[in-house]
C-alpha positions as CSV (number, residue, x, y, z in Angstrom):
1,X,101.5,197.7,111.1
2,X,102.4,195.0,113.3
3,X,104.3,195.5,116.3
4,X,108.0,193.8,116.6
5,X,106.9,191.3,118.7
6,X,107.1,187.5,119.6
7,X,105.7,187.4,123.0
8,X,102.8,185.0,123.4
9,X,102.1,182.1,121.2
10,X,100.6,178.5,121.6
11,X,101.9,177.2,125.1
12,X,103.8,180.3,125.7
13,X,106.6,180.0,123.3
14,X,107.9,183.2,121.3
15,X,106.9,182.2,117.6
16,X,105.6,184.5,114.7
17,X,102.7,183.1,113.0
18,X,104.0,181.6,109.6
19,X,102.3,184.1,107.9
20,X,104.3,186.7,109.1
21,X,107.5,185.7,106.9
22,X,108.6,187.1,103.7
23,X,110.8,185.1,101.5
24,X,114.3,186.0,99.9
25,X,116.7,183.5,97.8
26,X,119.5,182.8,95.1
27,X,117.8,179.9,93.1
28,X,119.6,177.5,95.6
29,X,118.3,178.3,98.8
30,X,116.2,180.4,100.7
31,X,115.7,182.3,104.0
32,X,112.4,183.3,105.9
33,X,112.6,186.7,107.4
34,X,110.0,187.7,109.8
35,X,108.0,190.8,110.0
36,X,110.4,191.8,113.1
37,X,113.7,191.6,111.2
38,X,114.5,187.9,112.1
39,X,115.5,185.4,110.1
40,X,114.0,182.6,111.0
41,X,114.9,179.8,108.4
42,X,117.9,179.3,106.4
43,X,119.5,176.1,104.8
44,X,123.0,176.6,103.4
45,X,124.5,175.9,100.7
46,X,120.7,174.4,99.4
47,X,117.1,173.9,99.9
48,X,117.4,170.5,101.7
49,X,120.8,170.9,103.4
50,X,120.4,171.3,107.3
51,X,119.4,174.3,108.7
52,X,121.9,177.0,109.7
53,X,118.8,179.4,111.2
54,X,115.9,177.2,112.5
55,X,114.1,179.1,115.1
56,X,110.9,178.8,113.4
57,X,110.8,175.2,114.5
58,X,112.2,175.9,117.8
59,X,112.5,179.6,119.4
60,X,115.6,178.3,121.9
61,X,117.6,175.7,119.8
62,X,117.0,176.7,116.1
63,X,119.3,179.5,115.7
64,X,118.3,182.9,114.1
65,X,119.8,186.4,112.8
66,X,118.3,189.1,114.8
67,X,118.5,192.7,112.8
68,X,115.8,195.0,114.2
69,X,115.1,198.3,116.0
70,X,116.4,198.4,119.3
71,X,113.5,199.6,121.0
72,X,110.2,199.6,120.7
73,X,108.8,199.6,116.9
74,X,105.9,199.2,115.1
75,X,106.8,197.3,111.4
76,X,105.7,197.2,107.7
77,X,107.2,194.9,105.2
78,X,107.0,194.6,101.7
79,X,108.7,193.8,98.3
80,X,110.9,196.2,96.4
81,X,108.7,196.4,93.3
82,X,108.8,193.6,90.8
83,X,111.7,191.9,92.5
84,X,112.3,189.5,95.6
85,X,114.5,192.1,97.5
86,X,112.5,192.2,100.9
87,X,112.4,195.5,102.7
88,X,111.6,195.4,106.6
89,X,110.5,199.0,107.9
90,X,110.9,200.2,111.9
91,X,108.5,202.9,113.0
92,X,110.5,204.0,116.3
93,X,109.8,207.3,118.0
94,X,113.3,208.7,116.7
95,X,112.9,208.1,113.2
96,X,112.2,205.4,110.7
97,X,114.5,202.6,109.3
98,X,114.5,199.8,107.4
99,X,116.4,196.3,106.9
100,X,116.9,195.5,102.9
101,X,117.2,191.6,102.4
102,X,118.6,190.0,99.2
103,X,120.5,187.1,98.1
104,X,122.7,188.2,95.1
105,X,122.2,185.6,91.9
106,X,125.3,183.8,91.4
107,X,126.8,184.5,87.9
108,X,128.2,181.3,86.7
109,X,131.2,182.6,85.2
110,X,131.8,183.9,88.6
111,X,133.8,182.3,91.5
112,X,132.7,179.1,92.8
113,X,129.9,178.5,95.6
114,X,129.5,181.8,97.3
115,X,126.6,181.8,98.7
116,X,125.5,185.4,100.3
117,X,123.0,186.9,101.9
118,X,123.3,190.5,102.5
119,X,121.5,192.8,105.0
120,X,121.1,196.3,104.5
121,X,120.3,198.4,107.1
122,X,119.2,202.2,106.0
123,X,118.2,205.1,108.4
124,X,115.8,207.2,106.1
125,X,114.3,209.4,108.5
126,X,115.4,211.2,111.8
127,X,117.9,208.6,113.8
128,X,117.5,204.9,114.2
129,X,119.4,202.4,116.9
130,X,119.6,198.9,115.7
131,X,120.5,195.8,117.6
132,X,122.0,192.7,115.7
133,X,122.8,189.0,117.1
134,X,123.6,186.3,114.8
135,X,123.6,182.7,116.6
136,X,123.8,180.4,114.0
137,X,122.9,176.2,115.4
138,X,124.5,174.1,112.4
139,X,122.7,171.1,111.3
140,X,118.9,171.9,112.4
141,X,120.7,173.2,116.0
142,X,122.3,169.6,116.5
143,X,126.2,170.1,115.4
144,X,128.3,172.4,118.1
145,X,130.2,175.3,116.5
146,X,133.1,177.5,117.3
147,X,133.5,181.7,116.8
148,X,136.6,182.8,116.1
149,X,136.8,186.9,115.6
150,X,139.5,187.5,113.0
151,X,140.3,191.1,112.1
152,X,136.6,192.1,112.6
153,X,134.9,189.1,111.0
154,X,133.2,186.5,112.7
155,X,134.1,182.8,111.5
156,X,131.3,180.8,112.3
157,X,132.9,176.7,112.3
158,X,131.1,173.6,112.3
159,X,132.4,170.3,111.3
160,X,130.6,170.6,107.6
161,X,130.2,174.0,107.4
162,X,132.0,177.3,108.0
163,X,130.3,180.9,107.6
164,X,131.8,183.9,107.6
165,X,130.1,187.1,108.9
166,X,131.1,190.7,108.0
167,X,129.8,194.3,108.5
168,X,130.6,197.3,108.4
169,X,129.8,198.4,112.1
170,X,131.8,196.6,114.7
171,X,131.1,193.1,115.8
172,X,131.2,191.7,118.9
173,X,131.5,187.6,120.2
174,X,129.0,187.0,122.5
175,X,129.5,183.4,123.5
176,X,128.8,181.3,120.1
177,X,127.0,184.1,119.1
178,X,128.2,187.3,117.5
179,X,126.3,190.9,118.4
180,X,126.6,194.4,117.5
181,X,124.5,197.8,118.4
182,X,124.6,200.8,116.5
183,X,123.0,204.2,115.7
184,X,122.4,205.5,112.2
185,X,121.1,209.1,111.2
186,X,119.1,209.7,108.4
187,X,120.7,209.1,105.2
188,X,123.5,206.3,107.0
189,X,123.6,202.8,106.4
190,X,125.0,199.7,107.7
191,X,125.5,196.4,105.8
192,X,125.8,192.7,107.2
193,X,126.9,189.7,104.9
194,X,126.8,186.0,105.7
195,X,129.2,183.8,103.1
196,X,129.8,180.2,103.2
197,X,133.3,179.8,102.8
198,X,136.1,177.3,102.8
199,X,137.7,175.6,99.7
200,X,138.5,178.4,96.9
201,X,135.9,180.6,98.9
202,X,137.7,183.1,101.9
203,X,136.1,185.6,103.8
204,X,135.1,188.7,101.7
205,X,133.6,191.8,103.5
206,X,130.9,193.8,101.9
207,X,131.6,197.3,101.9
208,X,128.7,199.9,101.6
209,X,129.5,200.6,97.8
210,X,129.5,196.6,96.7
211,X,126.4,196.2,98.6
212,X,124.7,198.6,96.4
213,X,126.2,197.1,93.4
214,X,124.7,194.2,94.6
215,X,121.5,195.4,95.3
216,X,121.1,197.3,91.9
217,X,122.1,194.0,90.2
218,X,119.7,191.8,92.4
219,X,116.8,193.9,91.5
220,X,117.8,194.1,87.9
221,X,118.0,190.4,87.5
222,X,114.4,189.7,89.2
223,X,112.7,192.6,86.9
224,X,114.5,191.1,84.1
225,X,113.2,187.8,84.6
226,X,109.6,188.9,85.2
227,X,109.8,191.0,82.0
228,X,109.2,187.8,80.0
229,X,105.5,187.6,81.4
230,X,102.9,187.7,79.0
231,X,100.2,188.2,81.7
232,X,98.4,191.3,81.2
233,X,95.2,190.6,82.5
234,X,93.5,191.0,86.2
235,X,95.1,190.6,89.4
236,X,98.3,190.9,87.6
237,X,100.1,191.9,91.0
238,X,99.3,188.6,92.7
239,X,99.9,186.7,89.6
240,X,103.0,188.0,89.1
241,X,104.3,187.5,93.1
242,X,103.4,183.9,92.6
243,X,105.5,183.9,89.6
244,X,108.0,185.4,91.6
245,X,107.5,182.8,94.4
246,X,107.3,179.5,91.8
247,X,111.2,181.1,90.4
248,X,112.6,181.4,93.9
249,X,111.6,177.6,94.4
250,X,113.5,176.9,91.7
251,X,116.9,175.1,92.2
252,X,119.6,176.5,89.0
253,X,121.9,174.0,88.8
254,X,119.2,171.5,87.8
255,X,116.3,173.1,87.0
256,X,114.3,171.2,90.1
257,X,111.3,173.0,91.4
258,X,110.8,172.0,95.4
259,X,107.4,171.8,96.9
260,X,108.1,174.5,99.6
261,X,111.3,175.6,101.0
262,X,110.5,174.2,104.6
263,X,110.4,171.2,106.9
264,X,107.7,170.5,109.3
265,X,105.4,173.9,109.7
266,X,102.4,172.2,111.1
267,X,99.1,171.5,109.3
268,X,97.6,171.8,112.8
269,X,99.5,173.5,115.9
270,X,100.4,170.8,118.7
271,X,99.6,168.3,115.7
272,X,101.7,165.4,113.9
273,X,100.7,166.4,110.6
274,X,103.9,167.9,109.7
275,X,106.1,167.1,106.7
276,X,109.3,168.0,104.8
277,X,108.4,169.4,101.5
278,X,112.0,170.7,100.2
279,X,112.1,168.2,97.6
280,X,110.6,167.8,93.8
281,X,107.0,166.0,93.6
282,X,106.5,165.2,90.3
283,X,103.0,166.3,90.7
284,X,103.9,169.6,91.9
285,X,106.8,170.4,89.6
286,X,104.6,169.2,86.4
287,X,101.7,171.7,87.7
288,X,104.3,174.0,87.8
289,X,105.4,173.9,84.5
290,X,101.9,174.2,83.3
291,X,101.7,177.6,85.4
292,X,104.9,179.1,83.9
293,X,104.2,178.0,80.6
294,X,100.9,180.1,80.4
295,X,102.6,183.1,81.4
296,X,105.6,182.5,78.9
297,X,108.4,181.5,81.0
298,X,109.5,178.8,78.6
299,X,112.8,178.6,79.6
300,X,111.9,177.1,83.5
301,X,109.6,174.4,81.5
302,X,112.7,173.9,79.6
303,X,114.8,173.6,82.7
304,X,112.4,171.2,84.8
305,X,112.2,168.8,81.6
306,X,116.0,168.5,81.4
307,X,115.7,167.2,85.3
308,X,113.1,164.5,83.8
309,X,115.3,163.5,81.3
310,X,118.4,163.4,83.7
311,X,116.8,161.5,87.0
312,X,113.4,160.9,86.4
313,X,113.3,157.9,83.6
314,X,111.4,155.0,83.7
315,X,112.5,151.1,84.0
316,X,114.3,150.7,87.3
317,X,111.8,147.9,88.6
318,X,110.8,149.9,91.8
319,X,107.5,148.4,93.8
320,X,106.1,151.6,93.8
321,X,106.4,151.9,90.0
322,X,108.6,152.8,87.3
323,X,108.7,156.8,89.0
324,X,109.2,157.8,92.7
325,X,106.6,160.5,93.9
326,X,109.5,163.0,94.4
327,X,113.1,163.3,94.1
328,X,116.1,165.0,95.7
329,X,116.8,168.5,94.1
330,X,119.9,166.8,92.4
331,X,118.1,163.5,91.2
332,X,118.5,161.4,94.3
333,X,115.9,158.8,95.1
334,X,117.0,158.5,99.0
335,X,114.6,160.6,100.8
336,X,114.9,158.5,104.2
337,X,112.3,160.2,106.8
338,X,113.7,160.6,110.5
339,X,112.5,162.6,113.2
340,X,114.7,165.5,115.2
341,X,113.4,165.2,118.9
342,X,115.8,167.8,120.1
343,X,113.7,170.2,118.0
344,X,110.7,171.2,120.0
345,X,108.7,172.0,116.5
346,X,107.1,175.6,115.8
347,X,104.5,176.3,118.4
348,X,105.0,173.0,120.4
349,X,104.3,171.0,117.0
350,X,106.4,167.8,117.2
351,X,107.9,165.8,115.5
352,X,110.0,167.8,113.4
353,X,110.9,165.3,110.3
354,X,114.1,165.3,107.6
355,X,113.0,163.4,105.0
356,X,110.0,161.9,103.4
357,X,108.6,158.4,103.7
358,X,106.1,159.2,101.3
359,X,108.8,159.0,98.6
360,X,108.1,154.6,98.6
361,X,104.6,155.4,98.3
362,X,102.6,154.1,95.0
363,X,100.7,157.5,94.0
364,X,99.2,156.7,90.0
365,X,98.2,159.8,89.9
366,X,102.0,161.6,89.0
367,X,102.0,159.6,85.6
368,X,98.9,162.0,84.6
369,X,100.4,165.2,85.6
370,X,103.9,164.3,84.1
371,X,102.9,163.2,81.0
372,X,100.5,166.5,80.9
373,X,103.4,168.9,81.4
374,X,105.3,167.0,78.9
375,X,102.3,167.2,76.1
376,X,101.9,171.1,76.5
377,X,105.7,171.6,76.5
378,X,105.9,169.7,73.3
379,X,102.5,171.9,72.4
380,X,103.8,175.3,73.5
381,X,107.4,174.9,74.0
382,X,109.7,172.9,71.7
383,X,109.1,169.3,70.7
384,X,110.4,166.8,72.8
385,X,113.0,164.2,71.2
386,X,113.0,160.7,70.2
387,X,114.5,159.2,73.2
388,X,111.7,161.5,75.5
389,X,108.9,160.0,73.6
390,X,110.6,156.6,73.8
391,X,110.4,157.2,78.1
392,X,106.8,158.6,77.3
393,X,105.6,155.6,75.9
394,X,107.1,153.3,78.6
395,X,105.4,155.3,81.1
396,X,102.2,155.1,79.1
397,X,102.1,151.5,78.8
398,X,102.9,150.9,82.3
399,X,99.9,152.8,83.6
400,X,97.9,151.0,80.8
401,X,98.9,147.8,82.5
402,X,98.8,149.0,86.0
403,X,95.9,152.0,86.3
404,X,93.4,149.5,88.1
405,X,95.7,149.0,91.2
406,X,94.8,150.4,94.8
407,X,97.2,153.1,95.7
408,X,98.2,155.8,98.6
409,X,96.6,158.5,96.5
410,X,97.3,162.2,95.9
411,X,97.2,163.1,99.4
412,X,99.8,160.7,100.5
413,X,97.3,159.2,103.3
414,X,98.8,156.6,105.7
415,X,95.8,154.6,106.3
416,X,96.1,152.2,103.5
417,X,95.9,151.7,99.9
418,X,92.5,152.2,98.4
419,X,90.9,152.4,94.7
420,X,91.0,156.7,94.3
421,X,88.9,157.9,91.9
422,X,91.4,160.9,91.4
423,X,94.2,158.3,90.7
424,X,92.3,156.7,88.0
425,X,91.2,160.1,86.3
426,X,94.9,160.9,86.3
427,X,95.9,157.8,84.7
428,X,93.3,158.7,82.3
429,X,94.8,162.0,81.5
430,X,98.5,160.2,81.2
431,X,97.2,157.9,78.2
432,X,94.9,160.7,76.3
433,X,97.9,163.1,76.4
434,X,100.0,160.5,74.8
435,X,97.5,159.6,72.3
436,X,97.1,163.1,71.3
437,X,100.9,163.5,71.2
438,X,101.1,160.6,68.7
439,X,98.3,161.7,66.5
440,X,99.5,165.3,66.3
441,X,103.2,164.4,65.1
442,X,102.6,161.0,64.3
443,X,104.8,159.4,66.4
444,X,104.7,155.3,66.9
445,X,102.9,154.2,69.5
446,X,100.5,151.1,70.5
447,X,97.3,153.2,69.8
448,X,95.0,150.3,69.9
449,X,95.9,149.7,73.1
450,X,96.1,153.0,74.7
451,X,92.7,153.7,73.3
452,X,91.3,150.2,75.2
453,X,92.7,151.2,78.5
454,X,91.7,154.9,78.2
455,X,88.2,154.0,77.2
456,X,88.4,151.3,80.1
457,X,89.0,153.9,82.9
458,X,86.5,156.1,81.8
459,X,83.9,153.6,82.0
460,X,85.1,152.3,85.2
461,X,85.1,155.9,86.8
462,X,81.5,156.6,85.5
463,X,79.9,153.3,86.9
464,X,82.1,152.5,90.3
465,X,83.2,156.1,91.1
466,X,79.8,157.1,90.8
467,X,77.6,157.5,94.2
468,X,73.8,157.4,93.1
469,X,72.9,158.1,96.8
470,X,75.6,161.2,97.1
471,X,74.5,162.2,93.3
472,X,78.4,162.8,93.2
473,X,81.6,161.5,92.2
474,X,83.5,160.1,95.3
475,X,86.5,159.7,96.4
476,X,87.0,156.1,96.2
477,X,85.1,153.2,94.2
478,X,82.6,151.7,96.1
479,X,82.6,154.8,98.9
480,X,80.7,157.8,99.7
481,X,83.2,160.3,100.9
482,X,83.7,163.3,99.3
483,X,87.1,164.7,98.0
484,X,88.1,167.8,96.6
485,X,90.5,166.1,94.2
486,X,87.5,165.4,92.1
487,X,87.8,169.3,90.7
488,X,90.2,168.5,88.6
489,X,87.5,166.2,86.6
490,X,86.3,169.1,84.2
491,X,89.8,171.1,84.4
492,X,91.5,167.9,83.0
493,X,88.6,168.0,80.1
494,X,87.3,164.2,81.3
495,X,83.9,165.6,82.0
496,X,81.9,168.5,80.4
497,X,82.1,171.3,83.5
498,X,78.3,171.4,82.4
499,X,77.5,167.7,82.4
500,X,74.4,167.0,85.1
501,X,76.8,164.5,86.8
502,X,79.4,167.0,87.2
503,X,77.0,169.9,88.0
504,X,75.1,167.6,91.2
505,X,79.2,166.5,92.2
506,X,79.9,170.4,92.1
507,X,76.8,171.4,94.3
508,X,77.6,168.5,96.7
509,X,81.1,169.6,97.2
510,X,80.2,173.2,97.7
511,X,77.7,172.1,100.4
512,X,79.8,169.5,102.4
513,X,83.6,170.6,101.8
514,X,83.3,174.3,101.2
515,X,83.4,177.2,103.9
516,X,83.2,180.9,102.6
517,X,85.1,179.8,99.7
518,X,87.8,177.9,101.6
519,X,87.9,174.2,100.3
520,X,88.7,171.3,102.7
521,X,90.1,168.2,100.9
522,X,88.2,165.8,102.7
523,X,87.0,165.0,106.1
524,X,89.5,162.9,108.1
525,X,86.8,161.7,110.2
526,X,84.7,160.3,107.2
527,X,88.0,158.9,105.6
528,X,90.5,158.0,107.9
529,X,93.9,158.8,106.8
530,X,96.3,157.2,109.5
531,X,96.9,160.3,111.5
532,X,95.6,162.0,114.5
533,X,94.1,165.5,114.5
534,X,92.5,167.6,112.2
535,X,93.6,170.1,109.3
536,X,92.6,173.4,107.6
537,X,91.2,173.9,104.2
538,X,93.5,173.4,101.6
539,X,94.3,176.1,99.5
540,X,94.9,174.6,96.0
541,X,91.4,173.0,96.4
542,X,90.5,176.8,97.0
543,X,91.9,177.7,93.8
544,X,90.5,174.5,91.4
545,X,87.3,175.6,92.9
546,X,87.4,178.8,91.5
547,X,88.2,177.3,88.4
548,X,85.6,174.8,88.3
549,X,83.1,177.3,89.1
550,X,84.3,179.5,85.7
551,X,84.1,176.3,83.7
552,X,80.8,175.7,85.3
553,X,79.6,179.4,84.0
554,X,79.1,180.5,87.2
555,X,81.5,183.3,86.7
556,X,80.1,185.8,89.7
557,X,80.1,183.0,92.1
558,X,83.7,182.2,90.7
559,X,84.9,186.2,91.1
560,X,83.7,186.3,94.6
561,X,85.2,183.3,95.7
562,X,88.5,184.2,94.4
563,X,88.6,187.4,95.7
564,X,87.6,186.3,99.3
565,X,90.6,183.9,99.0
566,X,93.1,186.8,98.3
567,X,92.1,187.6,101.8
568,X,93.8,184.7,103.3
569,X,97.0,185.4,101.8
570,X,99.7,187.0,103.8
571,X,101.0,190.8,104.0
572,X,102.9,190.2,100.7
573,X,100.7,188.1,98.6
574,X,102.4,184.6,99.9
575,X,100.0,181.3,100.4
576,X,101.0,178.8,102.8
577,X,99.6,174.8,102.5
578,X,96.7,175.5,104.4
579,X,94.2,178.0,106.3
580,X,93.0,177.6,109.7
581,X,89.0,178.2,110.7
582,X,90.4,181.6,112.2
583,X,92.3,182.7,108.8
584,X,95.7,181.6,110.3
585,X,98.1,180.1,107.4
586,X,99.1,176.6,108.6
587,X,101.6,174.2,106.8
588,X,104.9,174.6,105.0
589,X,105.5,177.9,103.6
590,X,105.1,179.3,101.0
591,X,103.7,176.1,99.2
592,X,104.4,176.1,95.2
593,X,101.2,173.9,94.3
594,X,98.9,176.7,95.9
595,X,101.0,179.8,94.1
596,X,100.3,177.7,90.4
597,X,96.6,176.9,91.0
598,X,96.0,180.4,91.5
599,X,98.2,181.3,88.2
600,X,95.9,178.7,86.5
601,X,92.6,180.5,88.4
602,X,93.4,183.6,87.3
603,X,93.9,183.0,84.1
604,X,90.7,181.4,83.3
605,X,88.7,183.5,85.6
606,X,90.0,186.4,83.7
607,X,89.2,185.3,80.4
608,X,85.9,184.3,81.2
609,X,85.2,187.9,82.5
610,X,86.3,189.2,79.2
């Protein structure tokens, strides 16, 4: 149990650790709810919209929705089983109360564009005194707003967005904020509902009976969705929590899957490694399709393929290649990066960034990730169309002509382009999977050219990506630096998992980059990436390591590493991007890449255990 407190922290700021949060959402946006009952992050009406609550990035200026016991309390947070409905319990000296947080999944046939966040407070034992304070700060805290009380409804209006707060208890204005204080006896409840209003959507109260109906409907939606899972093996609860999280990161109107729902959560407290992840990374989303297909969620895979078909097409002549590495959730390509100097950043970690300049980078590995996902979709879900095959051919032809260029690589380094081994590897995957599809379905392709390029990449990796001195495959051609991305070599079937060269590489990675099962992606001191400071271990690499151990036949070692990795999850089974040397979660949270790697690792580990 945790104390519901924010005192202390880096620089004396009042911040909950990143891991002390749960996630709710409606497949359009989401909110982070702290273990003390505070909504610290909420963008409305979409993942990449400006924030309404952002106290996770600035405790004073970011805005928040506090709802908690009025006095000292211990707290416990959990998900309603098999759902994304979040429960935060408060244990006080007079009784036990809980806040049930959820966002109803909108019926497409219902009224347009009502984005609703419901917070239901219930006293389950004794009595409980609660306080609420709703303090929106629009446009990342940069846009002023007015508050108007209209027949008990609080209307927060800014230039671009208006929110209506209704409650079954009296609300009072407190400057630009609204507040309430109320006492509940055992069995009593109170409801707060926050809606986006304007246009055709008018303020609407949420009486207790409607809140109960919405609660039941939301629970039923998530349980109905999860019932499609075919996974019946070990660690099922962790797998299903990861699947539910990946689904929460899906933008229903387009099928896009965001890398994370947050921006600028630091990879190192006080450092500058702070990025906006609220976009569709081709690499991340393609791996998501793989993980969801593994579990039987073919509908999500098809929705993403539809997004690819509509928005990710080759042939527009960009300097960075026919594809961007990331897109907006609506398919837009302009993701201009800017800084928000009025926000201090989580734990004082500036700058806070919106947009992502890495969108203009050349990262050759995305072609392998995307074409591999198309290959898997074509094989396991439904055959791709002739138009989709034409796009695949155009991409493979481009890779055949450009695979030997230096690029920025998978880790989006800002220290200049290099001949990264991982980029070469995934170019090989792009061509090899294209050849497989053509052969399996008899599709037209320039197979002699494709095979020649595939084989040239294979030989290049073995000749220039191998260091005889290190007895390992290295980060880039001619270098001596190790990189955890090469863990994908046996996972993509480029090299046999028991090949002596691979086993030697695995031993070298274990010795240099692994710490108590946690894996650093590379050493910034040995391979400068253009940024100041250090970072934690990279959680996706830790799960890749587990899977690589499984394939190498070191199953007991893999199981121990996996069990250790689970101890670093937060209280709900969620993972951020990285883990610090003291075990704290760092970086954007939760991260899709990490949870899809967990699913893949479990799938292979469970099968190896029999």
